Structures are given as C-alpha cells and as structure tokens.
C-alpha positions, 0 to 999 in steps of 0.5 A: 501478455502486455504488462504496464507499470502501475502506481503503487497500491499504497500511495493513497495510504488510507482512503480506499486501500482495502488491505485485509481486515480493518480496525473500526473507529469511533463515530466522533472525530479522532486523530488518524495518522498514516506513514506509507512507503513503497519500493522504487527501483534505482540503478543500484538497488531500491529507494523509497519516498515515505509520505505521512498524512495526519487528519482528524476524522470519523467513521474511518477504518484502518487498513491492516495486513493481519488476517487477510480475507484470502479470496477474490472479487471483481471490481472496476479499475482506473489508473487515475488515483482516487481522492486522497483521504487528507484532502477530505478530512481536516489536516492536523499537525504531527510536529515540525518534522518527523524522524525517519530512521533506516539502518545506517541513516536518519532523515526527516519528513517535513509538512508540505502542501500537496494540492488540498492535502498536507503531507510530511515528505522528504525535502532532499533527497526526494528518495532514500536508499534502502533494502526491502525488508529493512526495519524502520524507526519513526519518531512522531513528536506530535503537537498540542491539539494535533496528532499525539506523539508516538514512536515505533519500529516496524519491518518494511515489505520484503521484495517478492518474486512471482513464478511465471505463469501462462494464461489459463485455458478456458474453464481452468483455474490459475495457480499462483506461486511467489516467494513467501513472506518471512512471517504471518504479518504480511499479505499478498494482493494480486490485481488482474486488470483487463479491458472489459467488453473488448475495450482497449483500455484497462477498466476492470480487475480481479482483485485478490488478497491471500495469506503470504504463504507463497501459493494460492489459486484463482478460480476459473469463474474469476480469471476466465474473463481476464484470460479472454480479454484482448488487453490485460496485465497484472500487478502483485503487491506485498503489504506490511502494516503496523497499527497502533492506538494513540491518545484521544481514541485515535489510530496510527497506521504504518503501511509498507508495500513492494510492487511487482513490477516495481516502479522506477525511482524518479 
C-alpha cells in the first residue's frame, strides 16, 4: 500500500472542515475567531505552528468535535487546499498580538498578510516544541470594532496510533483499532484516499468520523472501492475543539489536530 504524507486536515481552520457537529450562527455578519494548531514531527519530538484567523461573516457553522456523526461518506478528494475562509470574509483585528502559552513557555502570535488572508502567526521561531495532549492557554486582547476579547484554556489533541491492518478482501468490512482518546471531547477522522476509475492520482476518498473510543468498522459498501483501487492511501486524524460564544453574537473556535502520518516540522 502506498502512503503519502498529507497536509493536516486542520490547516484551513473553518472553511470546509467538517468535524462532527457544527454550531449554527446568526444570519447577520458577526465576529468569528479561529486558532488552529496541528502536530509536526521534529528530530526530538513534536512542534506546532498555531495560526489565528478573525473575520466578520454570516451564515457560517463552527466545527465542533463533540457528538460526531459516527459514519462514512464517499466524496471527491484533492491535495490542493481549499479557499481559506479568511480570504472570502473581511478580516477584523483581534489586537496587536495574541499570547499563546504552553507548559513552560509563552509565545506571541502577530498579524501578517498571507495571500488574501490575515493570519496571526509566530514570528520566530516558526514552530514551538510541545507534547501532543498538553493544555494550551490563549489570551486574545480583542479590538474596538474588531474581535471581542477572550481568554481560554484547552487540551490539545493527543498523539494517536492505529493498529496495522490489511486491505480487506472483496465484500469484507474493514475493522479499525486505534489508541482511544482520554475523554469524549475528541473525535477520530479517517480519510481513505484512492484513484477512482483506475486513476494514478488520488481523486476520491471514503471519509469517516468516529467516536474516539478506539474501535469501529467501515462497511464493505464503502471500503471495497478503495480496496480495489491501484492507487490508495489513508490518513487518520484526532481532533479536539473548544467552542465559546463571544460578544455581539459571535463565536470563537480552537481546533487542534494530530495527523497520522505526521507531517515533518519545517
């Protein structure tokens, strides 16, 4: 089986990231804030490069890892990232900098222009060491007529291992086992990518989300197409979220992910 390193599912923090259920929002434009981080593998452990995005938008849904829908669906796949939500909706200020605290260190995220999107990012270093599963504290000072102030503490997604499995025989289901989450505030996503119609490139996927209890299965009606493809791979992602309302009917969403295979730190 060929396995390809993939960009973390969490990088486009809010646009099309279908984690579990979503929180519906008001029709009128309201403030939305997202801080997303994912694990990267380094020579000595793990690092992360958090990214913050703050916008004024309407009709958006906020991804949440609570109460996942625990099922699969077939959909298209592209290795090209989708349009970032921050390049579609107008950016708003969340303050001159954001305090980002991990055990034993405090860093700051500063606003920079990335293409059409304003992102809050580290200046130096570009990534900071951490242990997946660490708690993180974030202090967002907010700005007048921008994003409201909010402070929070949340748990990052723990490292995950998946028990090796064989390609299932025709007509058989695929049983999955992984290291279960430490509580019910996380979800597991599996993306089984393949080249449909005998293609040499990955263009389709079986996308599944499960309760993070360590075991589940994929029915043969989904996995058989993947199993028969000549080009196929898979990626597993543990996701944790922290969703909180803010002033002016807005929302803040912290999204943390651990991908397997894990991208290498730059």
